[in-house]
PDB file of N, CA, C and O in Angstrom:
ATOM      1  N   MET A   1     -73.275 -70.609  42.268  1.00  0.00           N
ATOM      2  CA  MET A   1     -73.248 -70.228  43.679  1.00  0.00           C
ATOM      3  C   MET A   1     -74.521 -69.429  43.983  1.00  0.00           C
ATOM      4  O   MET A   1     -74.857 -68.479  43.275  1.00  0.00           O
ATOM      5  N   ARG A   2     -75.202 -69.824  45.023  1.00  0.00           N
ATOM      6  CA  ARG A   2     -76.411 -69.114  45.436  1.00  0.00           C
ATOM      7  C   ARG A   2     -76.069 -67.710  45.898  1.00  0.00           C
ATOM      8  O   ARG A   2     -74.927 -67.424  46.258  1.00  0.00           O
ATOM      9  N   GLU A   3     -77.066 -66.836  45.885  1.00  0.00           N
ATOM     10  CA  GLU A   3     -76.860 -65.439  46.290  1.00  0.00           C
ATOM     11  C   GLU A   3     -76.377 -65.338  47.737  1.00  0.00           C
ATOM     12  O   GLU A   3     -75.472 -64.558  48.033  1.00  0.00           O
ATOM     13  N   GLN A   4     -76.969 -66.116  48.634  1.00  0.00           N
ATOM     14  CA  GLN A   4     -76.564 -66.077  50.040  1.00  0.00           C
ATOM     15  C   GLN A   4     -75.126 -66.566  50.213  1.00  0.00           C
ATOM     16  O   GLN A   4     -74.367 -65.990  50.992  1.00  0.00           O
ATOM     17  N   GLU A   5     -74.753 -67.608  49.502  1.00  0.00           N
ATOM     18  CA  GLU A   5     -73.378 -68.109  49.569  1.00  0.00           C
ATOM     19  C   GLU A   5     -72.400 -67.065  49.046  1.00  0.00           C
ATOM     20  O   GLU A   5     -71.321 -66.886  49.612  1.00  0.00           O
ATOM     21  N   ALA A   6     -72.766 -66.384  47.981  1.00  0.00           N
ATOM     22  CA  ALA A   6     -71.915 -65.335  47.422  1.00  0.00           C
ATOM     23  C   ALA A   6     -71.763 -64.183  48.420  1.00  0.00           C
ATOM     24  O   ALA A   6     -70.675 -63.627  48.570  1.00  0.00           O
ATOM     25  N   PHE A   7     -72.843 -63.834  49.091  1.00  0.00           N
ATOM     26  CA  PHE A   7     -72.796 -62.770  50.093  1.00  0.00           C
ATOM     27  C   PHE A   7     -71.883 -63.180  51.256  1.00  0.00           C
ATOM     28  O   PHE A   7     -71.050 -62.387  51.696  1.00  0.00           O
ATOM     29  N   GLU A   8     -72.033 -64.388  51.745  1.00  0.00           N
ATOM     30  CA  GLU A   8     -71.204 -64.866  52.848  1.00  0.00           C
ATOM     31  C   GLU A   8     -69.732 -64.945  52.445  1.00  0.00           C
ATOM     32  O   GLU A   8     -68.851 -64.653  53.253  1.00  0.00           O
ATOM     33  N   PHE A   9     -69.466 -65.337  51.207  1.00  0.00           N
ATOM     34  CA  PHE A   9     -68.094 -65.350  50.705  1.00  0.00           C
ATOM     35  C   PHE A   9     -67.520 -63.934  50.705  1.00  0.00           C
ATOM     36  O   PHE A   9     -66.355 -63.737  51.049  1.00  0.00           O
ATOM     37  N   SER A  10     -68.332 -62.951  50.323  1.00  0.00           N
ATOM     38  CA  SER A  10     -67.891 -61.548  50.336  1.00  0.00           C
ATOM     39  C   SER A  10     -67.580 -61.089  51.754  1.00  0.00           C
ATOM     40  O   SER A  10     -66.610 -60.364  51.975  1.00  0.00           O
ATOM     41  N   VAL A  11     -68.391 -61.505  52.709  1.00  0.00           N
ATOM     42  CA  VAL A  11     -68.146 -61.152  54.111  1.00  0.00           C
ATOM     43  C   VAL A  11     -66.804 -61.732  54.557  1.00  0.00           C
ATOM     44  O   VAL A  11     -66.000 -61.038  55.179  1.00  0.00           O
ATOM     45  N   ILE A  12     -66.567 -62.997  54.241  1.00  0.00           N
ATOM     46  CA  ILE A  12     -65.302 -63.635  54.624  1.00  0.00           C
ATOM     47  C   ILE A  12     -64.119 -62.918  53.970  1.00  0.00           C
ATOM     48  O   ILE A  12     -63.093 -62.703  54.615  1.00  0.00           O
ATOM     49  N   GLU A  13     -64.254 -62.551  52.703  1.00  0.00           N
ATOM     50  CA  GLU A  13     -63.181 -61.828  52.007  1.00  0.00           C
ATOM     51  C   GLU A  13     -62.865 -60.505  52.692  1.00  0.00           C
ATOM     52  O   GLU A  13     -61.698 -60.166  52.886  1.00  0.00           O
ATOM     53  N   GLN A  14     -63.900 -59.758  53.057  1.00  0.00           N
ATOM     54  CA  GLN A  14     -63.693 -58.463  53.703  1.00  0.00           C
ATOM     55  C   GLN A  14     -63.049 -58.630  55.076  1.00  0.00           C
ATOM     56  O   GLN A  14     -62.135 -57.886  55.431  1.00  0.00           O
ATOM     57  N   VAL A  15     -63.520 -59.594  55.836  1.00  0.00           N
ATOM     58  CA  VAL A  15     -62.941 -59.836  57.162  1.00  0.00           C
ATOM     59  C   VAL A  15     -61.491 -60.293  57.018  1.00  0.00           C
ATOM     60  O   VAL A  15     -60.624 -59.861  57.778  1.00  0.00           O
ATOM     61  N   SER A  16     -61.233 -61.149  56.062  1.00  0.00           N
ATOM     62  CA  SER A  16     -59.887 -61.664  55.849  1.00  0.00           C
ATOM     63  C   SER A  16     -58.892 -60.548  55.549  1.00  0.00           C
ATOM     64  O   SER A  16     -57.757 -60.584  56.023  1.00  0.00           O
ATOM     65  N   SER A  17     -59.305 -59.574  54.778  1.00  0.00           N
ATOM     66  CA  SER A  17     -58.389 -58.500  54.387  1.00  0.00           C
ATOM     67  C   SER A  17     -58.291 -57.380  55.415  1.00  0.00           C
ATOM     68  O   SER A  17     -57.388 -56.547  55.325  1.00  0.00           O
ATOM     69  N   ARG A  18     -59.211 -57.339  56.405  1.00  0.00           N
ATOM     70  CA  ARG A  18     -59.225 -56.231  57.361  1.00  0.00           C
ATOM     71  C   ARG A  18     -59.206 -56.657  58.826  1.00  0.00           C
ATOM     72  O   ARG A  18     -59.236 -55.800  59.710  1.00  0.00           O
ATOM     73  N   ALA A  19     -59.158 -57.922  59.095  1.00  0.00           N
ATOM     74  CA  ALA A  19     -59.309 -58.438  60.462  1.00  0.00           C
ATOM     75  C   ALA A  19     -58.221 -57.925  61.394  1.00  0.00           C
ATOM     76  O   ALA A  19     -57.074 -57.769  60.975  1.00  0.00           O
ATOM     77  N   PRO A  20     -58.560 -57.664  62.638  1.00  0.00           N
ATOM     78  CA  PRO A  20     -59.932 -57.670  63.161  1.00  0.00           C
ATOM     79  C   PRO A  20     -60.666 -56.406  62.735  1.00  0.00           C
ATOM     80  O   PRO A  20     -60.071 -55.337  62.603  1.00  0.00           O
ATOM     81  N   ILE A  21     -61.952 -56.549  62.526  1.00  0.00           N
ATOM     82  CA  ILE A  21     -62.800 -55.447  62.096  1.00  0.00           C
ATOM     83  C   ILE A  21     -64.039 -55.428  62.974  1.00  0.00           C
ATOM     84  O   ILE A  21     -64.582 -56.478  63.317  1.00  0.00           O
ATOM     85  N   SER A  22     -64.483 -54.240  63.332  1.00  0.00           N
ATOM     86  CA  SER A  22     -65.695 -54.154  64.151  1.00  0.00           C
ATOM     87  C   SER A  22     -66.915 -54.432  63.282  1.00  0.00           C
ATOM     88  O   SER A  22     -66.874 -54.277  62.062  1.00  0.00           O
ATOM     89  N   PHE A  23     -67.988 -54.841  63.924  1.00  0.00           N
ATOM     90  CA  PHE A  23     -69.212 -55.105  63.172  1.00  0.00           C
ATOM     91  C   PHE A  23     -69.689 -53.829  62.488  1.00  0.00           C
ATOM     92  O   PHE A  23     -70.168 -53.880  61.355  1.00  0.00           O
ATOM     93  N   ASP A  24     -69.568 -52.691  63.155  1.00  0.00           N
ATOM     94  CA  ASP A  24     -69.999 -51.421  62.553  1.00  0.00           C
ATOM     95  C   ASP A  24     -69.178 -51.085  61.305  1.00  0.00           C
ATOM     96  O   ASP A  24     -69.721 -50.596  60.314  1.00  0.00           O
ATOM     97  N   GLU A  25     -67.872 -51.348  61.356  1.00  0.00           N
ATOM     98  CA  GLU A  25     -67.028 -51.117  60.178  1.00  0.00           C
ATOM     99  C   GLU A  25     -67.412 -52.057  59.044  1.00  0.00           C
ATOM    100  O   GLU A  25     -67.441 -51.660  57.879  1.00  0.00           O
ATOM    101  N   LEU A  26     -67.704 -53.296  59.389  1.00  0.00           N
ATOM    102  CA  LEU A  26     -68.127 -54.265  58.393  1.00  0.00           C
ATOM    103  C   LEU A  26     -69.462 -53.842  57.778  1.00  0.00           C
ATOM    104  O   LEU A  26     -69.648 -53.946  56.566  1.00  0.00           O
ATOM    105  N   ALA A  27     -70.382 -53.371  58.604  1.00  0.00           N
ATOM    106  CA  ALA A  27     -71.680 -52.916  58.103  1.00  0.00           C
ATOM    107  C   ALA A  27     -71.515 -51.737  57.144  1.00  0.00           C
ATOM    108  O   ALA A  27     -72.265 -51.614  56.175  1.00  0.00           O
ATOM    109  N   ALA A  28     -70.541 -50.878  57.411  1.00  0.00           N
ATOM    110  CA  ALA A  28     -70.297 -49.740  56.519  1.00  0.00           C
ATOM    111  C   ALA A  28     -69.817 -50.198  55.144  1.00  0.00           C
ATOM    112  O   ALA A  28     -70.044 -49.512  54.147  1.00  0.00           O
ATOM    113  N   LEU A  29     -69.156 -51.350  55.087  1.00  0.00           N
ATOM    114  CA  LEU A  29     -68.702 -51.900  53.808  1.00  0.00           C
ATOM    115  C   LEU A  29     -69.843 -52.532  53.008  1.00  0.00           C
ATOM    116  O   LEU A  29     -69.743 -52.700  51.793  1.00  0.00           O
ATOM    117  N   PHE A  30     -70.913 -52.875  53.697  1.00  0.00           N
ATOM    118  CA  PHE A  30     -72.058 -53.533  53.053  1.00  0.00           C
ATOM    119  C   PHE A  30     -73.312 -52.666  53.161  1.00  0.00           C
ATOM    120  O   PHE A  30     -74.372 -53.150  53.557  1.00  0.00           O
ATOM    121  N   LYS A  31     -73.192 -51.409  52.817  1.00  0.00           N
ATOM    122  CA  LYS A  31     -74.311 -50.459  52.930  1.00  0.00           C
ATOM    123  C   LYS A  31     -75.520 -50.849  52.088  1.00  0.00           C
ATOM    124  O   LYS A  31     -76.651 -50.496  52.422  1.00  0.00           O
ATOM    125  N   SER A  32     -75.286 -51.574  51.001  1.00  0.00           N
ATOM    126  CA  SER A  32     -76.409 -51.939  50.131  1.00  0.00           C
ATOM    127  C   SER A  32     -77.214 -53.120  50.681  1.00  0.00           C
ATOM    128  O   SER A  32     -78.236 -53.494  50.107  1.00  0.00           O
ATOM    129  N   HIS A  33     -76.757 -53.702  51.785  1.00  0.00           N
ATOM    130  CA  HIS A  33     -77.456 -54.818  52.418  1.00  0.00           C
ATOM    131  C   HIS A  33     -77.986 -54.369  53.780  1.00  0.00           C
ATOM    132  O   HIS A  33     -77.461 -53.436  54.387  1.00  0.00           O
ATOM    133  N   THR A  34     -79.014 -55.037  54.238  1.00  0.00           N
ATOM    134  CA  THR A  34     -79.583 -54.657  55.536  1.00  0.00           C
ATOM    135  C   THR A  34     -78.687 -55.135  56.673  1.00  0.00           C
ATOM    136  O   THR A  34     -77.917 -56.085  56.532  1.00  0.00           O
ATOM    137  N   TRP A  35     -78.814 -54.447  57.802  1.00  0.00           N
ATOM    138  CA  TRP A  35     -78.088 -54.825  59.010  1.00  0.00           C
ATOM    139  C   TRP A  35     -78.468 -56.254  59.396  1.00  0.00           C
ATOM    140  O   TRP A  35     -77.613 -57.046  59.793  1.00  0.00           O
ATOM    141  N   ASN A  36     -79.761 -56.576  59.277  1.00  0.00           N
ATOM    142  CA  ASN A  36     -80.230 -57.923  59.644  1.00  0.00           C
ATOM    143  C   ASN A  36     -79.576 -59.003  58.796  1.00  0.00           C
ATOM    144  O   ASN A  36     -79.199 -60.053  59.315  1.00  0.00           O
ATOM    145  N   ARG A  37     -79.438 -58.758  57.502  1.00  0.00           N
ATOM    146  CA  ARG A  37     -78.820 -59.763  56.626  1.00  0.00           C
ATOM    147  C   ARG A  37     -77.354 -59.969  57.007  1.00  0.00           C
ATOM    148  O   ARG A  37     -76.879 -61.103  57.068  1.00  0.00           O
ATOM    149  N   LEU A  38     -76.646 -58.881  57.259  1.00  0.00           N
ATOM    150  CA  LEU A  38     -75.244 -58.987  57.641  1.00  0.00           C
ATOM    151  C   LEU A  38     -75.098 -59.684  58.989  1.00  0.00           C
ATOM    152  O   LEU A  38     -74.222 -60.532  59.160  1.00  0.00           O
ATOM    153  N   PHE A  39     -75.945 -59.334  59.935  1.00  0.00           N
ATOM    154  CA  PHE A  39     -75.894 -59.970  61.255  1.00  0.00           C
ATOM    155  C   PHE A  39     -76.153 -61.471  61.135  1.00  0.00           C
ATOM    156  O   PHE A  39     -75.442 -62.277  61.735  1.00  0.00           O
ATOM    157  N   ALA A  40     -77.163 -61.842  60.367  1.00  0.00           N
ATOM    158  CA  ALA A  40     -77.491 -63.263  60.195  1.00  0.00           C
ATOM    159  C   ALA A  40     -76.331 -64.018  59.545  1.00  0.00           C
ATOM    160  O   ALA A  40     -76.026 -65.146  59.932  1.00  0.00           O
ATOM    161  N   ALA A  41     -75.693 -63.398  58.568  1.00  0.00           N
ATOM    162  CA  ALA A  41     -74.569 -64.045  57.887  1.00  0.00           C
ATOM    163  C   ALA A  41     -73.379 -64.213  58.833  1.00  0.00           C
ATOM    164  O   ALA A  41     -72.772 -65.283  58.874  1.00  0.00           O
ATOM    165  N   THR A  42     -73.041 -63.172  59.591  1.00  0.00           N
ATOM    166  CA  THR A  42     -71.905 -63.284  60.508  1.00  0.00           C
ATOM    167  C   THR A  42     -72.210 -64.281  61.627  1.00  0.00           C
ATOM    168  O   THR A  42     -71.321 -65.008  62.069  1.00  0.00           O
ATOM    169  N   ASP A  43     -73.441 -64.315  62.076  1.00  0.00           N
ATOM    170  CA  ASP A  43     -73.830 -65.283  63.105  1.00  0.00           C
ATOM    171  C   ASP A  43     -73.679 -66.707  62.583  1.00  0.00           C
ATOM    172  O   ASP A  43     -73.100 -67.559  63.256  1.00  0.00           O
ATOM    173  N   ARG A  44     -74.194 -66.965  61.395  1.00  0.00           N
ATOM    174  CA  ARG A  44     -74.105 -68.302  60.816  1.00  0.00           C
ATOM    175  C   ARG A  44     -72.656 -68.703  60.550  1.00  0.00           C
ATOM    176  O   ARG A  44     -72.261 -69.836  60.825  1.00  0.00           O
ATOM    177  N   LEU A  45     -71.865 -67.774  60.015  1.00  0.00           N
ATOM    178  CA  LEU A  45     -70.467 -68.073  59.728  1.00  0.00           C
ATOM    179  C   LEU A  45     -69.663 -68.314  61.007  1.00  0.00           C
ATOM    180  O   LEU A  45     -68.729 -69.116  61.018  1.00  0.00           O
ATOM    181  N   SER A  46     -70.031 -67.618  62.079  1.00  0.00           N
ATOM    182  CA  SER A  46     -69.318 -67.851  63.339  1.00  0.00           C
ATOM    183  C   SER A  46     -69.685 -69.210  63.928  1.00  0.00           C
ATOM    184  O   SER A  46     -68.837 -69.877  64.521  1.00  0.00           O
ATOM    185  N   ARG A  47     -70.923 -69.618  63.772  1.00  0.00           N
ATOM    186  CA  ARG A  47     -71.340 -70.938  64.261  1.00  0.00           C
ATOM    187  C   ARG A  47     -70.672 -72.066  63.482  1.00  0.00           C
ATOM    188  O   ARG A  47     -70.467 -73.157  64.013  1.00  0.00           O
ATOM    189  N   GLU A  48     -70.331 -71.797  62.210  1.00  0.00           N
ATOM    190  CA  GLU A  48     -69.637 -72.787  61.378  1.00  0.00           C
ATOM    191  C   GLU A  48     -68.127 -72.775  61.610  1.00  0.00           C
ATOM    192  O   GLU A  48     -67.423 -73.672  61.144  1.00  0.00           O
ATOM    193  N   GLY A  49     -67.628 -71.773  62.321  1.00  0.00           N
ATOM    194  CA  GLY A  49     -66.193 -71.682  62.566  1.00  0.00           C
ATOM    195  C   GLY A  49     -65.440 -70.861  61.547  1.00  0.00           C
ATOM    196  O   GLY A  49     -64.215 -70.763  61.618  1.00  0.00           O
ATOM    197  N   ALA A  50     -66.152 -70.265  60.590  1.00  0.00           N
ATOM    198  CA  ALA A  50     -65.492 -69.447  59.569  1.00  0.00           C
ATOM    199  C   ALA A  50     -65.098 -68.084  60.122  1.00  0.00           C
ATOM    200  O   ALA A  50     -64.086 -67.517  59.711  1.00  0.00           O
ATOM    201  N   LEU A  51     -65.889 -67.555  61.051  1.00  0.00           N
ATOM    202  CA  LEU A  51     -65.601 -66.269  61.683  1.00  0.00           C
ATOM    203  C   LEU A  51     -65.554 -66.437  63.197  1.00  0.00           C
ATOM    204  O   LEU A  51     -66.195 -67.323  63.764  1.00  0.00           O
ATOM    205  N   ALA A  52     -64.791 -65.577  63.825  1.00  0.00           N
ATOM    206  CA  ALA A  52     -64.754 -65.512  65.293  1.00  0.00           C
ATOM    207  C   ALA A  52     -65.221 -64.116  65.691  1.00  0.00           C
ATOM    208  O   ALA A  52     -64.772 -63.118  65.127  1.00  0.00           O
ATOM    209  N   ILE A  53     -66.107 -64.054  66.650  1.00  0.00           N
ATOM    210  CA  ILE A  53     -66.643 -62.774  67.123  1.00  0.00           C
ATOM    211  C   ILE A  53     -66.260 -62.620  68.586  1.00  0.00           C
ATOM    212  O   ILE A  53     -66.530 -63.490  69.414  1.00  0.00           O
ATOM    213  N   ARG A  54     -65.629 -61.496  68.881  1.00  0.00           N
ATOM    214  CA  ARG A  54     -65.158 -61.248  70.246  1.00  0.00           C
ATOM    215  C   ARG A  54     -65.704 -59.912  70.733  1.00  0.00           C
ATOM    216  O   ARG A  54     -65.581 -58.890  70.058  1.00  0.00           O
ATOM    217  N   ARG A  55     -66.309 -59.940  71.913  1.00  0.00           N
ATOM    218  CA  ARG A  55     -66.839 -58.719  72.499  1.00  0.00           C
ATOM    219  C   ARG A  55     -65.693 -57.950  73.148  1.00  0.00           C
ATOM    220  O   ARG A  55     -64.972 -58.487  73.989  1.00  0.00           O
ATOM    221  N   VAL A  56     -65.531 -56.685  72.750  1.00  0.00           N
ATOM    222  CA  VAL A  56     -64.463 -55.845  73.274  1.00  0.00           C
ATOM    223  C   VAL A  56     -64.971 -55.029  74.456  1.00  0.00           C
ATOM    224  O   VAL A  56     -64.325 -54.969  75.502  1.00  0.00           O
ATOM    225  N   ASP A  57     -66.107 -54.415  74.287  1.00  0.00           N
ATOM    226  CA  ASP A  57     -66.776 -53.692  75.370  1.00  0.00           C
ATOM    227  C   ASP A  57     -68.263 -53.639  75.039  1.00  0.00           C
ATOM    228  O   ASP A  57     -68.719 -54.245  74.070  1.00  0.00           O
ATOM    229  N   ARG A  58     -68.982 -52.933  75.829  1.00  0.00           N
ATOM    230  CA  ARG A  58     -70.435 -52.895  75.642  1.00  0.00           C
ATOM    231  C   ARG A  58     -70.790 -52.381  74.248  1.00  0.00           C
ATOM    232  O   ARG A  58     -70.549 -51.220  73.921  1.00  0.00           O
ATOM    233  N   GLY A  59     -71.359 -53.257  73.444  1.00  0.00           N
ATOM    234  CA  GLY A  59     -71.816 -52.880  72.123  1.00  0.00           C
ATOM    235  C   GLY A  59     -70.751 -52.891  71.036  1.00  0.00           C
ATOM    236  O   GLY A  59     -71.048 -52.549  69.891  1.00  0.00           O
ATOM    237  N   THR A  60     -69.526 -53.273  71.358  1.00  0.00           N
ATOM    238  CA  THR A  60     -68.466 -53.330  70.355  1.00  0.00           C
ATOM    239  C   THR A  60     -67.967 -54.762  70.214  1.00  0.00           C
ATOM    240  O   THR A  60     -67.530 -55.384  71.182  1.00  0.00           O
ATOM    241  N   TYR A  61     -68.042 -55.260  69.008  1.00  0.00           N
ATOM    242  CA  TYR A  61     -67.613 -56.622  68.705  1.00  0.00           C
ATOM    243  C   TYR A  61     -66.605 -56.595  67.576  1.00  0.00           C
ATOM    244  O   TYR A  61     -66.797 -55.907  66.574  1.00  0.00           O
ATOM    245  N   LEU A  62     -65.528 -57.350  67.743  1.00  0.00           N
ATOM    246  CA  LEU A  62     -64.517 -57.478  66.699  1.00  0.00           C
ATOM    247  C   LEU A  62     -64.676 -58.823  66.014  1.00  0.00           C
ATOM    248  O   LEU A  62     -64.892 -59.847  66.661  1.00  0.00           O
ATOM    249  N   ILE A  63     -64.565 -58.800  64.705  1.00  0.00           N
ATOM    250  CA  ILE A  63     -64.734 -60.007  63.906  1.00  0.00           C
ATOM    251  C   ILE A  63     -63.418 -60.325  63.225  1.00  0.00           C
ATOM    252  O   ILE A  63     -62.764 -59.444  62.667  1.00  0.00           O
ATOM    253  N   SER A  64     -63.040 -61.578  63.276  1.00  0.00           N
ATOM    254  CA  SER A  64     -61.837 -62.049  62.593  1.00  0.00           C
ATOM    255  C   SER A  64     -62.130 -63.433  62.031  1.00  0.00           C
ATOM    256  O   SER A  64     -63.207 -63.986  62.249  1.00  0.00           O
ATOM    257  N   LEU A  65     -61.163 -63.984  61.308  1.00  0.00           N
ATOM    258  CA  LEU A  65     -61.356 -65.330  60.777  1.00  0.00           C
ATOM    259  C   LEU A  65     -61.395 -66.321  61.924  1.00  0.00           C
ATOM    260  O   LEU A  65     -60.671 -66.175  62.909  1.00  0.00           O
ATOM    261  N   GLY A  66     -62.229 -67.313  61.795  1.00  0.00           N
ATOM    262  CA  GLY A  66     -62.414 -68.297  62.845  1.00  0.00           C
ATOM    263  C   GLY A  66     -61.483 -69.485  62.702  1.00  0.00           C
ATOM    264  O   GLY A  66     -60.600 -69.495  61.845  1.00  0.00           O
ATOM    265  N   PRO A  67     -61.685 -70.487  63.547  1.00  0.00           N
ATOM    266  CA  PRO A  67     -60.816 -71.660  63.564  1.00  0.00           C
ATOM    267  C   PRO A  67     -60.810 -72.440  62.254  1.00  0.00           C
ATOM    268  O   PRO A  67     -59.841 -73.138  61.956  1.00  0.00           O
ATOM    269  N   ARG A  68     -61.858 -72.332  61.484  1.00  0.00           N
ATOM    270  CA  ARG A  68     -61.900 -73.030  60.195  1.00  0.00           C
ATOM    271  C   ARG A  68     -60.801 -72.517  59.263  1.00  0.00           C
ATOM    272  O   ARG A  68     -60.358 -73.231  58.364  1.00  0.00           O
ATOM    273  N   PHE A  69     -60.371 -71.288  59.483  1.00  0.00           N
ATOM    274  CA  PHE A  69     -59.318 -70.687  58.671  1.00  0.00           C
ATOM    275  C   PHE A  69     -58.074 -70.446  59.498  1.00  0.00           C
ATOM    276  O   PHE A  69     -57.414 -69.417  59.360  1.00  0.00           O
ATOM    277  N   SER A  70     -57.760 -71.392  60.353  1.00  0.00           N
ATOM    278  CA  SER A  70     -56.586 -71.236  61.211  1.00  0.00           C
ATOM    279  C   SER A  70     -55.321 -71.214  60.369  1.00  0.00           C
ATOM    280  O   SER A  70     -55.315 -71.669  59.225  1.00  0.00           O
ATOM    281  N   ARG A  71     -54.272 -70.694  60.934  1.00  0.00           N
ATOM    282  CA  ARG A  71     -52.989 -70.600  60.239  1.00  0.00           C
ATOM    283  C   ARG A  71     -52.510 -71.986  59.824  1.00  0.00           C
ATOM    284  O   ARG A  71     -51.969 -72.155  58.731  1.00  0.00           O
ATOM    285  N   ARG A  72     -52.704 -72.965  60.676  1.00  0.00           N
ATOM    286  CA  ARG A  72     -52.249 -74.324  60.375  1.00  0.00           C
ATOM    287  C   ARG A  72     -52.962 -74.881  59.144  1.00  0.00           C
ATOM    288  O   ARG A  72     -52.358 -75.602  58.349  1.00  0.00           O
ATOM    289  N   ALA A  73     -54.225 -74.553  58.987  1.00  0.00           N
ATOM    290  CA  ALA A  73     -54.977 -75.062  57.843  1.00  0.00           C
ATOM    291  C   ALA A  73     -54.431 -74.524  56.523  1.00  0.00           C
ATOM    292  O   ALA A  73     -54.589 -75.164  55.483  1.00  0.00           O
ATOM    293  N   HIS A  74     -53.788 -73.347  56.555  1.00  0.00           N
ATOM    294  CA  HIS A  74     -53.267 -72.741  55.336  1.00  0.00           C
ATOM    295  C   HIS A  74     -51.754 -72.804  55.255  1.00  0.00           C
ATOM    296  O   HIS A  74     -51.160 -72.237  54.337  1.00  0.00           O
ATOM    297  N   ASP A  75     -51.126 -73.479  56.192  1.00  0.00           N
ATOM    298  CA  ASP A  75     -49.670 -73.585  56.202  1.00  0.00           C
ATOM    299  C   ASP A  75     -49.256 -74.670  55.216  1.00  0.00           C
ATOM    300  O   ASP A  75     -49.572 -75.841  55.428  1.00  0.00           O
ATOM    301  N   PRO A  76     -48.550 -74.305  54.133  1.00  0.00           N
ATOM    302  CA  PRO A  76     -48.175 -75.323  53.147  1.00  0.00           C
ATOM    303  C   PRO A  76     -47.217 -76.370  53.709  1.00  0.00           C
ATOM    304  O   PRO A  76     -47.056 -77.439  53.120  1.00  0.00           O
ATOM    305  N   ARG A  77     -46.582 -76.074  54.837  1.00  0.00           N
ATOM    306  CA  ARG A  77     -45.677 -77.048  55.456  1.00  0.00           C
ATOM    307  C   ARG A  77     -46.438 -78.095  56.246  1.00  0.00           C
ATOM    308  O   ARG A  77     -45.892 -79.151  56.567  1.00  0.00           O
ATOM    309  N   ALA A  78     -47.698 -77.811  56.563  1.00  0.00           N
ATOM    310  CA  ALA A  78     -48.497 -78.777  57.317  1.00  0.00           C
ATOM    311  C   ALA A  78     -48.816 -79.970  56.407  1.00  0.00           C
ATOM    312  O   ALA A  78     -49.171 -79.799  55.241  1.00  0.00           O
ATOM    313  N   VAL A  79     -48.685 -81.144  56.947  1.00  0.00           N
ATOM    314  CA  VAL A  79     -48.929 -82.353  56.162  1.00  0.00           C
ATOM    315  C   VAL A  79     -50.409 -82.666  56.182  1.00  0.00           C
ATOM    316  O   VAL A  79     -51.030 -82.754  57.241  1.00  0.00           O
ATOM    317  N   SER A  80     -50.955 -82.829  55.007  1.00  0.00           N
ATOM    318  CA  SER A  80     -52.357 -83.186  54.893  1.00  0.00           C
ATOM    319  C   SER A  80     -52.527 -84.661  55.205  1.00  0.00           C
ATOM    320  O   SER A  80     -51.766 -85.480  54.689  1.00  0.00           O
ATOM    321  N   PRO A  81     -53.506 -85.033  56.038  1.00  0.00           N
ATOM    322  CA  PRO A  81     -53.712 -86.443  56.361  1.00  0.00           C
ATOM    323  C   PRO A  81     -54.019 -87.282  55.123  1.00  0.00           C
ATOM    324  O   PRO A  81     -53.716 -88.475  55.101  1.00  0.00           O
ATOM    325  N   ARG A  82     -54.607 -86.685  54.104  1.00  0.00           N
ATOM    326  CA  ARG A  82     -54.939 -87.425  52.894  1.00  0.00           C
ATOM    327  C   ARG A  82     -53.695 -87.757  52.076  1.00  0.00           C
ATOM    328  O   ARG A  82     -53.686 -88.738  51.333  1.00  0.00           O
ATOM    329  N   LEU A  83     -52.646 -86.945  52.207  1.00  0.00           N
ATOM    330  CA  LEU A  83     -51.460 -87.149  51.403  1.00  0.00           C
ATOM    331  C   LEU A  83     -50.415 -88.019  52.089  1.00  0.00           C
ATOM    332  O   LEU A  83     -49.524 -88.557  51.432  1.00  0.00           O
ATOM    333  N   SER A  84     -50.521 -88.160  53.406  1.00  0.00           N
ATOM    334  CA  SER A  84     -49.521 -88.955  54.108  1.00  0.00           C
ATOM    335  C   SER A  84     -49.795 -90.437  53.920  1.00  0.00           C
ATOM    336  O   SER A  84     -50.944 -90.870  53.827  1.00  0.00           O
ATOM    337  N   ALA A  85     -48.714 -91.205  53.865  1.00  0.00           N
ATOM    338  CA  ALA A  85     -48.881 -92.652  53.625  1.00  0.00           C
ATOM    339  C   ALA A  85     -48.886 -93.416  54.920  1.00  0.00           C
ATOM    340  O   ALA A  85     -49.016 -94.640  54.914  1.00  0.00           O
TER     341      ALA A  85
END
């Protein structure tokens, strides 16, 4: 796994366990990384559907898991199209 992929996986893990979380709270969890790196990762992950970013008020954004990780996608009762005959 590339370093950037590992970093993005860590971001998803943190958001998953704390969602919704503000960007500032998320940045506090990644103090050893630059703000720019974290912003770029959250931006890219939101464009892919892994994260959802919602503006709460001026300068405050909440981050949660995006549509790629919807409840239906992880519901074991949901029938996978590959498994249905």
